[in-house]
MINUMI-248760 format. One line per field, with one value per residue: residue number from 1; x, y, z of N, C-alpha, C in turn; residue in one letter. Coordinates in Angstrom, 2 decimals. Layout:
MINUMI-248760
num: [NUM;...]
nx: [X;...]
ny: [Y;...]
nz: [Z;...]
cax: [X;...]
cay: [Y;...]
caz: [Z;...]
cx: [X;...]
cy: [Y;...]
cz: [Z;...]
residuo: [a;...]
END
This chain:
MINUMI-248760
num: [1;2;3;4;5;6;7;8;9;10;11;12;13;14;15;16;17;18;19;20;21;22;23;24;25;26;27;28;29;30;31;32;33;34;35;36;37;38;39;40;41;42;43;44;45;46;47;48;49;50;51;52;53;54;55;56;57;58;59;60;61;62;63;64;65;66;67;68;69;70;71;72;73;74;75;76;77;78;79;80;81;82;83;84]
nx: [100.50;101.23;103.69;103.71;102.48;104.38;106.51;105.40;105.24;107.98;108.85;107.37;108.50;111.03;113.75;115.35;115.71;117.51;117.62;115.57;113.94;113.76;111.90;110.05;109.08;107.82;105.78;104.42;103.39;101.57;99.81;98.80;97.13;98.08;98.76;101.14;103.56;105.97;108.84;111.63;114.14;112.61;110.06;106.90;104.29;100.79;97.77;94.30;93.07;95.35;97.73;100.54;103.04;104.87;108.17;110.23;113.52;115.91;118.53;120.95;119.71;118.08;115.78;116.13;117.12;116.06;113.80;112.28;111.69;110.06;107.87;107.01;106.15;103.97;102.29;101.70;100.57;98.22;97.03;97.18;96.26;96.80;95.24;93.18]
ny: [26.84;26.02;24.47;25.79;28.20;29.34;29.50;31.30;33.63;33.98;34.56;36.90;38.51;39.08;38.91;36.73;35.94;34.51;32.07;30.20;27.20;25.60;23.57;23.83;26.41;26.02;24.25;25.91;27.82;26.21;25.69;28.22;28.30;28.18;26.71;24.35;24.09;22.22;22.55;21.28;22.71;24.73;25.94;26.89;28.91;29.41;31.23;31.74;34.97;36.30;38.01;37.82;35.36;33.49;32.25;29.82;28.71;26.33;26.99;25.36;23.68;25.63;28.41;31.06;34.28;36.67;35.69;34.89;37.40;38.34;36.60;37.35;39.98;39.44;38.00;39.99;42.01;40.82;39.96;37.25;34.13;31.16;28.20;25.77]
nz: [111.24;107.95;105.74;103.21;103.73;105.41;103.58;101.75;103.35;103.77;101.18;100.66;102.59;101.58;102.24;101.73;99.02;97.38;98.54;98.21;97.70;94.56;93.84;95.93;95.41;92.94;93.73;95.50;93.72;92.36;94.47;94.69;92.59;89.98;86.76;85.66;83.09;81.47;79.56;78.46;80.34;81.26;83.28;83.00;84.18;84.39;84.92;84.98;84.32;84.99;83.35;83.30;82.83;84.62;84.17;85.10;86.00;87.16;89.52;90.34;93.05;93.84;93.40;91.04;92.16;91.01;89.79;91.95;92.99;90.91;91.19;93.76;93.21;91.51;93.25;95.14;93.50;92.50;94.78;95.73;97.25;99.16;98.12;99.58]
cax: [100.86;101.84;104.94;103.58;102.19;105.68;107.26;104.79;105.70;109.41;108.96;106.85;109.45;112.04;115.12;116.12;115.32;118.43;117.63;114.26;114.02;113.06;110.73;109.05;108.47;106.89;104.63;103.68;102.61;100.42;98.87;98.18;96.17;98.71;99.01;102.55;103.91;107.43;109.47;113.06;114.45;111.73;108.78;106.05;103.07;99.74;96.54;93.25;92.92;96.66;98.43;101.93;103.27;106.23;108.97;111.27;114.58;116.69;119.91;121.27;118.41;117.39;115.18;116.93;116.59;115.22;112.52;111.54;111.17;108.94;106.74;106.53;105.40;102.69;101.47;101.23;99.74;96.91;96.57;96.96;96.25;96.91;93.97;93.25]
cay: [27.37;24.97;24.69;26.75;29.50;29.85;29.86;32.52;34.73;34.16;35.24;38.25;39.24;39.58;38.94;35.54;35.58;33.55;30.85;29.57;25.95;25.64;22.68;24.42;27.54;25.47;23.72;27.05;28.39;25.32;25.95;29.53;28.12;28.21;25.46;24.27;23.45;22.04;22.31;21.27;23.19;25.86;25.66;28.05;28.84;30.33;31.23;32.55;36.30;36.89;38.03;37.41;33.91;33.30;31.21;29.55;27.75;26.01;27.45;24.29;23.25;26.86;29.28;32.27;35.34;37.62;35.04;34.96;38.78;38.41;35.90;38.22;41.08;38.90;37.69;41.25;42.73;40.18;39.56;35.80;33.39;29.71;27.47;24.47]
caz: [109.93;107.16;105.02;102.12;104.33;105.85;102.38;101.23;104.21;103.51;99.87;100.80;103.42;100.66;102.76;101.38;97.66;96.78;99.35;98.08;96.95;93.28;93.89;96.84;94.72;91.94;94.45;96.02;92.61;92.14;95.57;94.43;91.50;88.67;86.05;85.26;81.82;81.44;78.26;78.73;81.69;81.56;83.93;82.77;84.98;83.99;85.72;84.37;84.89;85.24;82.06;83.46;82.82;85.15;83.56;86.09;85.72;88.36;89.72;91.29;93.55;94.29;92.38;90.81;93.02;90.27;89.53;93.22;93.05;89.96;91.81;94.85;92.60;91.01;94.42;95.72;92.54;92.35;96.13;95.66;98.51;99.02;98.09;100.29]
cx: [101.64;103.09;104.80;103.19;103.50;106.52;106.73;105.24;107.17;109.63;108.50;107.76;110.61;113.47;115.96;115.76;116.22;118.47;116.26;114.42;113.18;111.78;109.64;108.34;107.47;105.62;103.78;102.82;101.41;99.37;98.16;97.25;96.76;98.81;100.44;102.69;105.43;107.87;110.97;113.32;113.55;110.41;107.95;104.74;102.06;98.52;95.54;93.15;94.23;97.46;99.90;102.02;104.70;106.90;110.17;112.28;115.37;118.04;120.47;119.94;117.58;116.75;116.09;116.28;115.72;113.86;111.65;110.94;109.98;107.70;106.16;105.69;104.04;101.76;100.89;100.26;98.32;96.34;96.23;97.07;96.30;95.52;94.15;92.76]
cy: [26.29;25.42;25.80;28.14;30.15;30.30;31.16;33.74;35.03;34.92;36.69;39.13;39.80;39.59;37.75;35.03;34.51;32.22;30.17;28.33;26.05;24.80;23.24;25.60;27.07;24.94;24.84;27.67;27.51;25.51;27.29;29.48;28.18;26.80;25.49;23.55;23.39;21.75;22.42;21.69;24.34;25.38;26.93;27.85;29.84;30.15;32.16;33.89;36.99;36.86;37.61;35.89;33.67;32.09;30.99;28.53;27.55;26.71;26.52;23.70;24.42;27.57;30.50;33.44;36.33;37.02;35.03;36.37;38.93;37.76;36.75;39.35;40.63;38.61;38.97;41.98;42.17;39.66;38.07;35.18;31.91;29.09;26.14;23.35]
cz: [109.19;106.42;103.98;102.61;104.80;104.66;101.78;102.04;103.98;102.20;100.00;101.67;102.61;101.14;102.34;99.98;97.04;97.54;99.34;97.22;95.68;93.34;94.80;96.18;93.68;92.62;95.05;94.91;92.28;93.22;95.40;93.22;90.10;88.09;85.54;83.92;81.75;80.02;78.47;80.16;82.12;82.15;83.82;83.52;84.44;84.89;85.04;85.09;85.19;83.95;82.16;83.50;83.31;84.52;84.48;85.57;87.01;88.34;90.78;91.74;94.06;93.10;92.22;91.55;92.26;89.95;90.80;93.37;92.10;90.56;92.93;94.29;92.09;92.18;95.01;94.79;92.47;93.67;96.18;97.03;98.21;99.07;98.79;99.42]
residuo: [x;x;x;x;x;x;x;x;x;x;x;x;x;x;x;x;x;x;x;x;x;x;x;x;x;x;x;x;x;x;x;x;x;x;x;x;x;x;x;x;x;x;x;x;x;x;x;x;x;x;x;x;x;x;x;x;x;x;x;x;x;x;x;x;x;x;x;x;x;x;x;x;x;x;x;x;x;x;x;x;x;x;x;x]
END
């Protein structure tokens, strides 16, 4: 099991939302097929067929816990999987 599969399981587990690396979360979203757009400190992600456009900001070097919850909800709602 690779790094991003482990991160995906950690996010889906929901027990460590405030301990997810911001950069790892951004890379995971790219592995899930999202395109990233950066404007200032805002990292916006979009994917065809998904109306939600997650907007992430750093909290130190970690992702904000409420944003991790939003990503978890999107992953579960659309049954997203990591693309090789």
